[in-house]
LUMZAVEX-185888 format. One record per residue (C-alpha): residue number from 1; z negated, x negated, y negated. Coordinates in pm, whole numbers. Layout:
<node pos="NUM" z="Z" x="X" y="Y"/>
...
END
This chain:
<node pos="1" z="0" x="0" y="0"/>
<node pos="2" z="83" x="-138" y="-346"/>
<node pos="3" z="-212" x="-247" y="-555"/>
<node pos="4" z="-138" x="-244" y="-928"/>
<node pos="5" z="-346" x="-386" y="-1209"/>
<node pos="6" z="-469" x="-119" y="-1445"/>
<node pos="7" z="-219" x="-235" y="-1709"/>
<node pos="8" z="70" x="-220" y="-1461"/>
<node pos="9" z="-31" x="126" y="-1341"/>
<node pos="10" z="-67" x="270" y="-1691"/>
<node pos="11" z="265" x="118" y="-1802"/>
<node pos="12" z="448" x="240" y="-1493"/>
<node pos="13" z="306" x="588" y="-1448"/>
<node pos="14" z="116" x="708" y="-1758"/>
<node pos="15" z="287" x="567" y="-2066"/>
<node pos="16" z="630" x="712" y="-1971"/>
<node pos="17" z="475" x="1057" y="-1927"/>
<node pos="18" z="316" x="1049" y="-2274"/>
<node pos="19" z="632" x="903" y="-2430"/>
<node pos="20" z="839" x="1182" y="-2281"/>
<node pos="21" z="626" x="1441" y="-2460"/>
<node pos="22" z="683" x="1264" y="-2792"/>
<node pos="23" z="1057" x="1231" y="-2735"/>
<node pos="24" z="1092" x="1598" y="-2643"/>
<node pos="25" z="914" x="1709" y="-2961"/>
<node pos="26" z="1125" x="1477" y="-3177"/>
<node pos="27" z="1454" x="1584" y="-3021"/>
<node pos="28" z="1373" x="1953" y="-3068"/>
<node pos="29" z="1277" x="1891" y="-3430"/>
<node pos="30" z="1598" x="1694" y="-3494"/>
<node pos="31" z="1810" x="1972" y="-3349"/>
<node pos="32" z="1630" x="2217" y="-3577"/>
<node pos="33" z="1700" x="2000" y="-3883"/>
<node pos="34" z="2069" x="1973" y="-3792"/>
<node pos="35" z="2094" x="2346" y="-3732"/>
<node pos="36" z="1939" x="2434" y="-4070"/>
<node pos="37" z="2167" x="2184" y="-4247"/>
<node pos="38" z="2479" x="2317" y="-4070"/>
<node pos="39" z="2521" x="1968" y="-3930"/>
<node pos="40" z="2702" x="1870" y="-3611"/>
<node pos="41" z="2580" x="1995" y="-3276"/>
<node pos="42" z="2443" x="1696" y="-3086"/>
<node pos="43" z="2309" x="1727" y="-2734"/>
<node pos="44" z="1949" x="1641" y="-2654"/>
<node pos="45" z="2069" x="1365" y="-2427"/>
<node pos="46" z="2271" x="1205" y="-2706"/>
<node pos="47" z="1980" x="1229" y="-2950"/>
<node pos="48" z="1772" x="1034" y="-2700"/>
<node pos="49" z="2034" x="761" y="-2659"/>
<node pos="50" z="2155" x="714" y="-3014"/>
<node pos="51" z="1833" x="560" y="-3159"/>
<node pos="52" z="1866" x="277" y="-2907"/>
<node pos="53" z="2217" x="198" y="-3027"/>
<node pos="54" z="2183" x="205" y="-3406"/>
<node pos="55" z="1914" x="174" y="-3672"/>
<node pos="56" z="1757" x="505" y="-3784"/>
<node pos="57" z="1892" x="466" y="-4140"/>
<node pos="58" z="2248" x="421" y="-4007"/>
<node pos="59" z="2220" x="732" y="-3790"/>
<node pos="60" z="2091" x="941" y="-4080"/>
<node pos="61" z="2376" x="814" y="-4296"/>
<node pos="62" z="2626" x="920" y="-4032"/>
<node pos="63" z="2476" x="1270" y="-4020"/>
<node pos="64" z="2529" x="1324" y="-4398"/>
<node pos="65" z="2199" x="1504" y="-4448"/>
<node pos="66" z="2041" x="1589" y="-4782"/>
<node pos="67" z="1750" x="1378" y="-4907"/>
<node pos="68" z="1456" x="1583" y="-4776"/>
<node pos="69" z="1618" x="1646" y="-4440"/>
<node pos="70" z="1731" x="1284" y="-4409"/>
<node pos="71" z="1378" x="1153" y="-4462"/>
<node pos="72" z="1237" x="1381" y="-4193"/>
<node pos="73" z="1521" x="1298" y="-3958"/>
<node pos="74" z="1476" x="923" y="-4007"/>
<node pos="75" z="1106" x="944" y="-3914"/>
<node pos="76" z="1190" x="1139" y="-3598"/>
<node pos="77" z="1468" x="901" y="-3499"/>
<node pos="78" z="1238" x="605" y="-3554"/>
<node pos="79" z="970" x="770" y="-3337"/>
<node pos="80" z="1220" x="818" y="-3054"/>
<node pos="81" z="1326" x="456" y="-3087"/>
<node pos="82" z="968" x="327" y="-3079"/>
<node pos="83" z="870" x="500" y="-2754"/>
<node pos="84" z="1206" x="440" y="-2585"/>
<node pos="85" z="1219" x="62" y="-2624"/>
<node pos="86" z="1109" x="-108" y="-2300"/>
<node pos="87" z="801" x="-329" y="-2303"/>
<node pos="88" z="597" x="-503" y="-2036"/>
<node pos="89" z="290" x="-523" y="-2257"/>
<node pos="90" z="40" x="-235" y="-2253"/>
<node pos="91" z="-99" x="-310" y="-2601"/>
<node pos="92" z="250" x="-294" y="-2753"/>
<node pos="93" z="328" x="28" y="-2565"/>
<node pos="94" z="8" x="196" y="-2687"/>
<node pos="95" z="69" x="85" y="-3047"/>
<node pos="96" z="421" x="227" y="-3041"/>
<node pos="97" z="304" x="551" y="-2882"/>
<node pos="98" z="28" x="598" y="-3139"/>
<node pos="99" z="265" x="525" y="-3427"/>
<node pos="100" z="526" x="767" y="-3293"/>
<node pos="101" z="261" x="1036" y="-3238"/>
<node pos="102" z="189" x="1027" y="-3612"/>
<node pos="103" z="557" x="1096" y="-3694"/>
<node pos="104" z="614" x="1396" y="-3464"/>
<node pos="105" z="618" x="1743" y="-3620"/>
<node pos="106" z="262" x="1841" y="-3714"/>
<node pos="107" z="165" x="1486" y="-3629"/>
<node pos="108" z="-197" x="1376" y="-3644"/>
<node pos="109" z="-361" x="1108" y="-3850"/>
<node pos="110" z="-344" x="754" y="-3718"/>
<node pos="111" z="-708" x="764" y="-3607"/>
<node pos="112" z="-676" x="1097" y="-3428"/>
<node pos="113" z="-347" x="996" y="-3265"/>
<node pos="114" z="-507" x="679" y="-3132"/>
<node pos="115" z="-808" x="872" y="-3003"/>
<node pos="116" z="-588" x="1124" y="-2819"/>
<node pos="117" z="-367" x="860" y="-2659"/>
<node pos="118" z="-663" x="652" y="-2542"/>
<node pos="119" z="-841" x="963" y="-2414"/>
<node pos="120" z="-535" x="1066" y="-2211"/>
<node pos="121" z="-511" x="720" y="-2056"/>
<node pos="122" z="-884" x="698" y="-1982"/>
<node pos="123" z="-883" x="1034" y="-1802"/>
<node pos="124" z="-685" x="883" y="-1515"/>
<node pos="125" z="-967" x="648" y="-1423"/>
<node pos="126" z="-1200" x="931" y="-1325"/>
<node pos="127" z="-927" x="1178" y="-1228"/>
<node pos="128" z="-616" x="993" y="-1112"/>
<node pos="129" z="-333" x="1182" y="-939"/>
<node pos="130" z="-399" x="1258" y="-573"/>
<node pos="131" z="-179" x="970" y="-458"/>
<node pos="132" z="-370" x="704" y="-656"/>
<node pos="133" z="-722" x="562" y="-650"/>
<node pos="134" z="-898" x="331" y="-892"/>
<node pos="135" z="-1082" x="24" y="-759"/>
<node pos="136" z="-1292" x="-182" y="-997"/>
<node pos="137" z="-1250" x="-500" y="-791"/>
<node pos="138" z="-1086" x="-631" y="-475"/>
<node pos="139" z="-1267" x="-965" y="-448"/>
<node pos="140" z="-1549" x="-1151" y="-627"/>
<node pos="141" z="-1300" x="-1337" y="-845"/>
<node pos="142" z="-1058" x="-1045" y="-882"/>
<node pos="143" z="-1236" x="-779" y="-1088"/>
<node pos="144" z="-993" x="-670" y="-1359"/>
<node pos="145" z="-953" x="-310" y="-1237"/>
<node pos="146" z="-677" x="-187" y="-1005"/>
<node pos="147" z="-504" x="129" y="-888"/>
<node pos="148" z="-402" x="173" y="-525"/>
<node pos="149" z="-77" x="368" y="-495"/>
<node pos="150" z="-112" x="558" y="-167"/>
<node pos="151" z="230" x="716" y="-134"/>
<node pos="152" z="415" x="391" y="-62"/>
<node pos="153" z="353" x="217" y="271"/>
<node pos="154" z="488" x="-117" y="383"/>
<node pos="155" z="410" x="-283" y="713"/>
<node pos="156" z="320" x="-652" y="689"/>
<node pos="157" z="305" x="-878" y="993"/>
<node pos="158" z="-17" x="-1072" y="1045"/>
<node pos="159" z="173" x="-1401" y="1068"/>
<node pos="160" z="319" x="-1345" y="721"/>
<node pos="161" z="-26" x="-1351" y="561"/>
<node pos="162" z="-195" x="-1678" y="468"/>
<node pos="163" z="-567" x="-1641" y="547"/>
<node pos="164" z="-654" x="-1992" y="423"/>
<node pos="165" z="-483" x="-2268" y="223"/>
<node pos="166" z="-170" x="-2371" y="412"/>
<node pos="167" z="148" x="-2574" y="365"/>
<node pos="168" z="355" x="-2343" y="583"/>
<node pos="169" z="570" x="-2081" y="408"/>
<node pos="170" z="414" x="-1734" y="385"/>
<node pos="171" z="503" x="-1416" y="200"/>
<node pos="172" z="148" x="-1297" y="133"/>
<node pos="173" z="-195" x="-1445" y="68"/>
<node pos="174" z="-523" x="-1286" y="167"/>
<node pos="175" z="-762" x="-1276" y="-130"/>
<node pos="176" z="-1068" x="-1128" y="34"/>
<node pos="177" z="-1191" x="-852" y="258"/>
<node pos="178" z="-1216" x="-528" y="65"/>
<node pos="179" z="-1569" x="-407" y="6"/>
<node pos="180" z="-1680" x="-155" y="272"/>
<node pos="181" z="-1732" x="127" y="24"/>
<node pos="182" z="-1382" x="75" y="-112"/>
<node pos="183" z="-1234" x="73" y="240"/>
<node pos="184" z="-1397" x="409" y="303"/>
<node pos="185" z="-1275" x="552" y="-30"/>
<node pos="186" z="-917" x="430" y="21"/>
<node pos="187" z="-906" x="561" y="380"/>
<node pos="188" z="-1042" x="898" y="278"/>
<node pos="189" z="-801" x="939" y="-11"/>
<node pos="190" z="-510" x="814" y="201"/>
<node pos="191" z="-584" x="1077" y="464"/>
<node pos="192" z="-597" x="1355" y="205"/>
<node pos="193" z="-258" x="1251" y="64"/>
<node pos="194" z="-83" x="1265" y="400"/>
<node pos="195" z="-256" x="1585" y="506"/>
<node pos="196" z="-81" x="1747" y="210"/>
<node pos="197" z="266" x="1587" y="240"/>
<node pos="198" z="281" x="1515" y="614"/>
<node pos="199" z="277" x="1187" y="800"/>
<node pos="200" z="580" x="953" y="818"/>
<node pos="201" z="880" x="1073" y="1023"/>
<node pos="202" z="824" x="807" y="1291"/>
<node pos="203" z="474" x="939" y="1351"/>
<node pos="204" z="593" x="1300" y="1366"/>
<node pos="205" z="872" x="1211" y="1610"/>
<node pos="206" z="647" x="1010" y="1842"/>
<node pos="207" z="387" x="1285" y="1838"/>
<node pos="208" z="652" x="1534" y="1947"/>
<node pos="209" z="770" x="1302" y="2226"/>
<node pos="210" z="416" x="1263" y="2365"/>
<node pos="211" z="369" x="1638" y="2347"/>
<node pos="212" z="691" x="1694" y="2540"/>
<node pos="213" z="592" x="1434" y="2801"/>
<node pos="214" z="267" x="1617" y="2860"/>
<node pos="215" z="463" x="1938" y="2911"/>
<node pos="216" z="694" x="1762" y="3162"/>
<node pos="217" z="392" x="1623" y="3345"/>
<node pos="218" z="265" x="1964" y="3441"/>
<node pos="219" z="590" x="2145" y="3516"/>
END
């Protein structure tokens, strides 16, 4: 099962969800501005893409909007651009998201926007999705906070794992044995995930074969 640092997990699974809400609000507001100004009809998909291709001021100029409408449109386009630009740094992603949240229609103050974004991200520590689980540490020297992603499974051969310092090539390195209470929590959550979505196809197929063999045995 993949183990992601808390920054990796938030960047991969939570930031995009929050950014999508901002983008949707901005696109709807832009379409409203264009409609009121009898401007061109531009699809939502195009309004998402355009800010990544040109500067907001250039886009507004191309739309030929009046002053008040152009100022509002430029803020919305800039907000879309901010949350759409890729970044591998959580701090940068949060800063962009907070800034864009101020510029959405009926946007909040900077302080309130920051509070809401941080609150939304923090909520996933205590209440992560059913297919994730937070672990505070995985070894004495590895205690930065991690999320286990339970929906992805990958089988690793024992011989591919280095249990001690070695000069032979290996694909994985064992850091430590997971604390007993964490093993129990991961196992319990893992079971609940697959009770809901079903076990892997190989398991289901082999279970059916064994069931059929039992039936053949007593014919």
